[in-house]
MARBA-3410 file (N, C-alpha, C, O; in Angstrom, 1 decimal):
91
93.0,-101.3,-305.2,93.7,-102.6,-305.7,92.7,-102.9,-306.5,92.9,-103.2,-307.7 ~ 91.3,-102.9,-306.0,90.2,-103.7,-306.6,89.9,-102.9,-307.9,89.8,-103.7,-308.9 ~ 89.8,-102.0,-308.2,89.5,-101.2,-309.2,90.8,-101.8,-310.5,90.6,-102.2,-311.7 ~ 92.3,-101.6,-309.7,92.8,-101.7,-310.3,92.5,-103.3,-311.4,92.5,-103.4,-312.6 ~ 92.4,-104.3,-310.4,91.9,-105.8,-311.0,90.8,-105.6,-312.4,90.6,-106.1,-313.4
90.3,-104.5,-311.6,88.7,-104.3,-312.9,89.1,-104.0,-313.9,89.0,-104.8,-314.8 ~ 90.0,-102.4,-313.9,91.0,-101.7,-315.0,91.5,-103.0,-315.8,91.2,-103.4,-316.9 ~ 92.2,-103.6,-314.9,93.3,-104.3,-315.9,92.8,-105.4,-317.2,93.3,-105.7,-318.2 ~ 91.5,-105.6,-316.5,91.4,-106.9,-317.1,90.5,-106.3,-318.9,89.7,-105.4,-319.0 ~ 91.0,-107.3,-320.0,90.3,-107.0,-320.9,89.0,-107.2,-321.6,88.5,-106.7,-322.5
88.6,-108.2,-320.7,87.5,-108.2,-321.0,86.2,-107.6,-320.5,86.0,-107.3,-319.3 ~ 84.8,-107.4,-321.8,84.2,-106.0,-320.9,83.4,-107.0,-319.9,82.2,-106.7,-319.7 ~ 83.6,-107.6,-319.7,82.7,-108.4,-318.1,83.8,-108.8,-317.4,84.3,-109.9,-317.5 ~ 84.2,-107.8,-316.5,85.8,-108.6,-315.8,84.9,-109.4,-314.8,85.5,-110.5,-314.6 ~ 83.6,-109.2,-314.1,83.4,-109.5,-312.9,83.9,-111.2,-312.8,84.7,-111.6,-312.0
83.3,-111.7,-313.7,83.5,-113.3,-314.0,84.6,-113.6,-313.3,84.7,-114.6,-312.6 ~ 85.9,-112.6,-313.5,87.3,-112.7,-313.3,87.3,-112.7,-311.9,88.0,-113.6,-311.4 ~ 86.9,-112.0,-311.2,86.7,-111.6,-309.7,86.1,-113.0,-309.0,85.2,-113.8,-309.3 ~ 87.1,-112.9,-307.7,86.3,-114.0,-306.8,85.6,-113.2,-306.2,85.7,-111.9,-306.2 ~ 84.4,-114.4,-305.4,83.1,-114.2,-304.8,83.5,-112.9,-304.1,83.0,-111.8,-304.5
84.6,-112.9,-302.7,85.1,-111.8,-302.4,85.0,-110.1,-302.7,84.4,-109.2,-302.2 ~ 85.9,-110.4,-304.1,86.1,-109.1,-304.7,85.0,-108.6,-304.9,84.8,-107.4,-304.6 ~ 84.0,-109.3,-305.4,82.8,-109.2,-306.4,81.6,-107.9,-305.2,81.0,-106.9,-305.4 ~ 81.9,-108.9,-303.6,81.1,-108.0,-302.8,81.9,-107.1,-302.3,81.4,-106.3,-301.6 ~ 82.8,-107.1,-302.5,84.2,-106.0,-301.8,83.2,-104.5,-303.0,82.7,-103.5,-302.6
83.4,-105.0,-304.4,83.2,-104.1,-305.8,82.0,-103.4,-305.6,81.9,-102.3,-305.9 ~ 80.8,-104.5,-304.7,79.2,-103.9,-304.5,79.6,-102.9,-303.8,79.7,-101.7,-304.2 ~ 79.8,-103.4,-302.5,79.7,-102.9,-301.2,80.7,-101.1,-301.3,80.6,-100.1,-300.6 ~ 81.6,-101.2,-302.3,82.2,-100.0,-302.5,81.3,-99.1,-303.5,80.7,-98.1,-303.2 ~ 81.2,-99.5,-304.6,80.1,-99.0,-305.5,78.7,-98.4,-305.4,78.4,-97.3,-305.9
77.7,-99.4,-304.5,76.5,-98.9,-303.9,76.4,-98.9,-302.6,75.3,-98.5,-302.1 ~ 77.3,-99.4,-301.8,77.5,-99.2,-300.3,76.2,-98.0,-299.7,75.4,-98.2,-298.9 ~ 76.4,-96.6,-300.5,76.1,-95.1,-299.7,74.9,-95.1,-300.3,74.0,-94.5,-299.6 ~ 74.4,-95.8,-301.8,73.2,-95.3,-302.1,72.3,-96.4,-300.8,71.3,-95.8,-300.3 ~ 72.6,-98.2,-300.4,71.7,-98.5,-300.1,71.8,-97.8,-298.2,70.8,-98.0,-297.5
72.7,-97.3,-297.8,72.8,-96.8,-296.4,71.7,-95.5,-296.8,70.7,-95.6,-296.1 ~ 71.7,-94.8,-297.4,70.8,-93.7,-297.9,69.5,-94.5,-298.1,68.6,-94.1,-297.2 ~ 69.1,-95.1,-298.7,67.8,-95.5,-299.0,66.9,-96.3,-297.5,65.7,-96.4,-297.0 ~ 68.2,-96.5,-297.2,67.7,-97.8,-295.8,66.9,-96.8,-294.6,66.0,-97.1,-293.9 ~ 68.0,-95.2,-295.0,68.1,-94.5,-293.7,66.8,-93.3,-293.7,66.4,-92.5,-292.8
66.3,-93.6,-295.2,65.1,-92.8,-295.4,63.8,-93.4,-294.6,62.8,-92.8,-294.2 ~ 64.1,-95.0,-294.5,63.0,-95.9,-294.1,63.3,-95.7,-292.3,62.3,-95.8,-291.6 ~ 64.4,-95.4,-291.8,64.6,-95.9,-290.2,64.8,-94.8,-289.6,64.4,-94.6,-288.5 ~ 65.4,-93.8,-290.2,65.7,-92.3,-289.7,66.7,-92.4,-288.5,66.9,-91.7,-287.5 ~ 67.4,-93.8,-288.9,68.6,-94.0,-287.5,69.9,-94.6,-288.1,69.7,-95.8,-288.3
71.0,-94.2,-288.4,72.4,-94.2,-289.0,72.7,-95.7,-288.5,72.5,-96.6,-289.4 ~ 73.0,-96.0,-287.6,73.3,-96.9,-287.1,72.6,-98.6,-287.5,73.1,-99.7,-287.7 ~ 71.1,-98.2,-287.7,70.8,-99.6,-287.9,70.5,-99.6,-289.3,70.4,-100.6,-289.9 ~ 70.4,-98.2,-290.2,70.6,-97.8,-291.6,71.8,-98.8,-292.5,71.7,-99.3,-293.6 ~ 72.8,-98.8,-291.4,74.0,-99.3,-291.8,74.0,-100.7,-291.4,74.7,-101.3,-292.2
73.3,-101.6,-290.4,73.4,-102.7,-290.2,71.9,-103.0,-291.3,71.7,-104.2,-291.7 ~ 71.3,-102.2,-291.5,70.3,-102.9,-292.8,71.0,-103.0,-293.6,71.1,-104.2,-294.0 ~ 72.0,-102.1,-294.2,72.9,-102.2,-295.6,73.4,-103.6,-295.4,73.1,-104.5,-296.3 ~ 74.1,-103.8,-294.4,75.0,-105.0,-294.3,74.0,-106.3,-294.5,74.4,-107.1,-295.4 ~ 72.9,-106.4,-293.9,72.1,-107.5,-294.5,71.5,-107.7,-295.8,70.9,-108.7,-296.3
71.7,-106.5,-296.3,71.1,-106.5,-298.0,72.5,-107.0,-298.9,72.3,-107.8,-299.8 ~ 73.5,-106.6,-298.7,74.9,-107.2,-299.3,75.3,-108.5,-298.8,76.0,-109.1,-299.5 ~ 75.1,-108.9,-298.1,74.7,-110.2,-297.5,73.9,-111.2,-298.1,74.4,-112.1,-298.7 ~ 72.4,-110.9,-297.8,71.7,-111.3,-298.7,71.6,-111.5,-300.2,71.5,-112.6,-300.8 ~ 71.8,-110.4,-300.6,72.1,-110.2,-301.9,73.1,-111.4,-302.9,72.8,-112.3,-303.6
74.4,-110.8,-302.5,75.6,-111.5,-302.5,75.1,-113.5,-302.2,75.3,-114.3,-303.0 ~ 74.6,-113.8,-301.1,74.2,-115.1,-301.2,73.1,-115.6,-302.1,73.2,-116.8,-302.4 ~ 72.1,-114.8,-302.6,70.7,-115.6,-302.9,71.3,-114.5,-304.7,71.5,-115.4,-305.6 ~ 71.5,-113.9,-305.0,71.6,-113.6,-306.5,72.7,-114.2,-307.1,73.8,-114.3,-306.6 ~ 72.4,-114.6,-308.6,73.9,-114.3,-309.3,74.7,-113.1,-309.5,74.1,-112.0,-309.3
75.7,-113.0,-309.7,76.4,-111.5,-310.3,76.0,-111.3,-310.8,75.6,-110.1,-310.7 ~ 75.5,-112.0,-311.9,75.1,-111.4,-313.6,73.9,-110.7,-313.5,73.6,-109.6,-313.8 ~ 73.5,-111.5,-313.0,71.9,-110.6,-312.0,71.9,-108.9,-311.4,71.2,-107.9,-311.6 ~ 73.2,-109.3,-310.7,73.2,-108.1,-309.7,73.8,-106.7,-310.7,73.5,-105.6,-310.6 ~ 74.9,-107.5,-311.5,75.4,-106.2,-312.2,74.6,-105.7,-313.3,74.8,-104.5,-313.7
73.7,-106.4,-313.9,72.5,-106.0,-315.1,71.5,-105.2,-314.6,71.0,-104.4,-315.4 ~ 71.1,-105.3,-313.5,70.4,-104.1,-313.2,70.7,-103.9,-311.2,70.0,-104.5,-310.3 ~ 71.7,-103.2,-310.9,72.0,-103.2,-309.5,70.9,-102.3,-308.6,70.4,-102.6,-307.5 ~ 70.8,-101.4,-309.2,69.4,-100.5,-308.4,68.3,-101.0,-308.2,67.9,-101.1,-307.1 ~ 67.7,-101.4,-309.1,66.5,-102.1,-309.2,66.4,-103.0,-307.8,65.5,-103.1,-307.0
67.7,-103.8,-308.0,68.3,-105.3,-306.9,68.5,-104.6,-305.9,67.7,-105.1,-305.0 ~ 69.0,-103.8,-305.5,69.0,-103.1,-304.1,68.0,-102.1,-303.6,68.1,-101.7,-302.5 ~ 66.9,-101.5,-304.5,65.9,-101.3,-303.7,65.0,-102.2,-303.0,64.3,-102.1,-301.9 ~ 65.2,-103.1,-303.8,64.1,-104.3,-303.7,64.6,-105.0,-302.3,63.8,-105.3,-301.4 ~ 66.2,-105.3,-302.2,66.5,-106.1,-301.0,66.7,-104.8,-299.9,67.0,-105.0,-298.7
66.6,-103.9,-300.4,66.7,-102.7,-298.7,65.2,-102.5,-298.5,64.9,-102.1,-297.3 ~ 64.0,-102.8,-299.6,63.1,-102.3,-298.5,62.2,-103.7,-298.3,61.2,-103.5,-297.7 ~ 62.5,-104.8,-298.8,62.6,-106.1,-297.8,63.2,-106.1,-297.2,62.5,-106.8,-296.3 ~ 64.3,-105.9,-296.6,65.1,-105.7,-295.3,64.6,-105.3,-294.3,64.4,-105.8,-293.2 ~ 64.3,-103.5,-295.2,63.4,-102.7,-293.6,62.2,-103.1,-293.0,62.0,-102.8,-291.9
61.3,-103.9,-293.9,60.0,-104.7,-294.2,60.2,-105.7,-292.5,59.7,-105.6,-291.4 ~ 61.1,-106.4,-293.1,61.5,-107.6,-291.8,61.7,-107.1,-290.6,61.0,-107.4,-289.6 ~ 62.8,-106.1,-290.6,62.8,-105.2,-288.8,61.4,-104.5,-288.6,60.7,-104.6,-287.5 ~ 61.0,-104.0,-289.4,59.3,-103.2,-288.7,58.5,-104.4,-288.8,57.4,-104.0,-289.1 ~ 58.5,-105.3,-288.8,57.4,-106.6,-288.4,58.2,-107.2,-287.2,57.6,-108.1,-286.6
59.3,-106.7,-286.7,59.6,-107.3,-285.9,59.4,-106.5,-284.5,59.6,-107.0,-283.5
END
């Protein structure tokens, strides 16, 4: 359904037409596996990696404008993932 919304828009950047919740859903569908795998390489625990990925998406969604996320998502998610893992390691 979300991909249908994106594909049905004529604009070159359809993300501005999506609600913030739909933007978050799209990001999680598109980059969720990558973020979990990246977190797993650090913590070596599947459940903890999934928890970290949720923190990454929530932090990214709350602090970054979607235009910045869409511009270079890999670098942004790698940065947020690394910071989330580091904050878990410190505790």
